C-alpha positions as CSV (number, residue, x, y, z in Angstrom):
1,M,-4.1,-75.2,-86.2
2,N,-1.7,-77.6,-87.1
3,T,2.1,-76.8,-86.2
4,K,3.1,-75.3,-89.8
5,D,0.5,-73.3,-89.9
6,L,1.3,-71.5,-86.3
7,A,4.8,-71.7,-86.9
8,K,4.1,-69.0,-90.1
9,L,2.2,-67.3,-88.3
10,T,5.0,-67.0,-84.9
11,T,7.5,-65.8,-88.1
12,R,5.0,-63.0,-89.3
13,L,4.2,-62.2,-85.9
14,M,7.8,-61.8,-85.3
15,A,8.6,-59.5,-87.7
16,E,5.5,-57.4,-88.0
17,K,6.9,-57.4,-84.1
18,R,10.4,-56.0,-85.1
19,R,8.7,-53.7,-88.2
20,L,6.8,-52.0,-85.1
21,E,9.7,-51.8,-83.0
22,A,11.9,-49.6,-85.9
23,E,9.0,-47.7,-86.6
24,R,8.7,-46.5,-83.0
25,A,12.2,-45.7,-82.8
26,R,12.1,-43.8,-85.6
27,L,9.4,-41.8,-85.0
28,T,10.4,-41.7,-81.5
29,D,14.1,-39.9,-82.7
30,R,12.0,-37.6,-85.1
31,S,9.7,-35.9,-82.6
32,G,12.5,-35.6,-79.6
33,N,12.3,-37.8,-76.5
34,G,8.7,-39.1,-77.2
35,S,8.0,-39.0,-73.2
36,G,4.9,-37.1,-74.7
37,E,6.1,-33.5,-73.9
38,L,6.4,-31.3,-76.9
39,E,9.7,-29.2,-76.8
40,M,9.9,-26.7,-79.6
41,A,13.4,-26.4,-81.9
42,D,15.8,-24.0,-81.0
43,Y,15.9,-21.8,-83.5
44,D,14.0,-18.7,-84.3
45,V,10.5,-18.7,-83.8
46,N,9.3,-15.4,-84.9
47,H,7.2,-16.6,-87.5
48,P,4.4,-18.1,-85.8
49,A,3.7,-20.6,-88.6
50,D,7.3,-21.9,-88.5
51,S,6.3,-22.9,-84.5
52,G,2.7,-24.4,-85.7
53,S,4.2,-26.1,-88.2
54,E,6.8,-28.0,-85.5
55,L,3.8,-28.5,-82.7
56,F,1.6,-29.7,-85.5
57,D,4.3,-32.4,-86.7
58,R,5.9,-33.5,-82.8
59,E,2.1,-34.3,-82.0
60,K,1.2,-35.8,-85.2
61,D,4.3,-38.0,-84.4
62,L,3.0,-38.6,-81.2
63,A,0.1,-39.7,-82.5
64,L,1.6,-42.2,-84.6
65,I,4.1,-43.5,-81.7
66,E,0.8,-43.9,-80.1
67,N,-0.8,-46.2,-82.9
68,V,2.3,-48.6,-83.1
69,N,2.7,-48.8,-79.1
70,S,-1.3,-50.0,-79.5
71,L,-0.1,-52.5,-82.2
72,L,2.9,-53.6,-80.8
73,D,0.8,-54.4,-77.7
74,Q,-1.4,-56.5,-79.9
75,V,1.3,-58.7,-81.3
76,N,3.0,-59.1,-78.4
77,G,0.0,-60.3,-76.7
78,A,-0.7,-62.7,-79.9
79,L,2.8,-63.9,-79.1
80,A,2.7,-64.3,-75.3
81,K,-1.3,-66.7,-76.3
82,I,0.8,-68.7,-78.2
83,A,3.4,-69.4,-75.8
84,S,0.6,-70.1,-73.3
85,E,-1.1,-72.3,-75.7
86,T,-4.5,-70.2,-75.9
87,Y,-3.6,-69.0,-79.3
88,G,-6.8,-68.2,-81.3
89,I,-9.9,-68.9,-78.8
90,C,-11.6,-65.4,-78.7
91,D,-11.7,-63.7,-75.3
92,V,-15.2,-62.8,-75.1
93,C,-16.7,-66.5,-75.8
94,G,-13.9,-69.0,-76.0
95,A,-14.9,-70.1,-79.2
96,R,-11.9,-70.8,-82.0
97,I,-10.9,-67.7,-84.3
98,P,-11.3,-69.0,-88.0
99,E,-8.0,-69.7,-89.2
100,A,-8.2,-67.5,-92.1
101,R,-9.1,-64.7,-89.8
102,L,-6.0,-65.5,-88.2
103,R,-4.1,-65.9,-91.4
104,A,-5.1,-62.0,-92.0
105,L,-5.3,-60.8,-88.8
106,P,-2.8,-62.8,-87.0
107,Y,-3.0,-60.8,-83.4
108,A,-7.1,-61.2,-83.5
109,T,-8.6,-61.5,-80.1
110,M,-11.8,-61.8,-80.5
111,C,-14.0,-64.0,-83.4
112,V,-15.5,-62.5,-86.4
113,S,-19.3,-62.1,-84.3
114,C,-17.7,-60.7,-80.8
115,Q,-15.7,-58.5,-82.6
116,S,-18.8,-56.5,-84.7
117,R,-20.9,-56.8,-81.3
118,Y,-17.8,-54.8,-79.6
119,E,-17.7,-52.3,-83.1
120,D,-21.2,-51.6,-82.5
């Protein structure tokens, strides 16, 4: 991979990192402390539907935070690989990951063949 393409992918990864961090902050603010504990709002909980809706929304936000954290870990991993000059090498077989795959999914850690075996 040439330096220009690597710079473009680094820029994309940094932008994605900022986007994910902002999304995590937004979700954490919306769901309370983001610690995984579900705390109910201080309002009249006499109607069970209100409590159920609040609980559902909180659980949904926590699941979204977990997903964002996973994606953020993958993006940070790709940035670390760029820094260590191991970016674009399959974690499983050691082959080069095709540039087209990295352009489509810049935080890919496996070539298509190994990813297919992993998913099966």
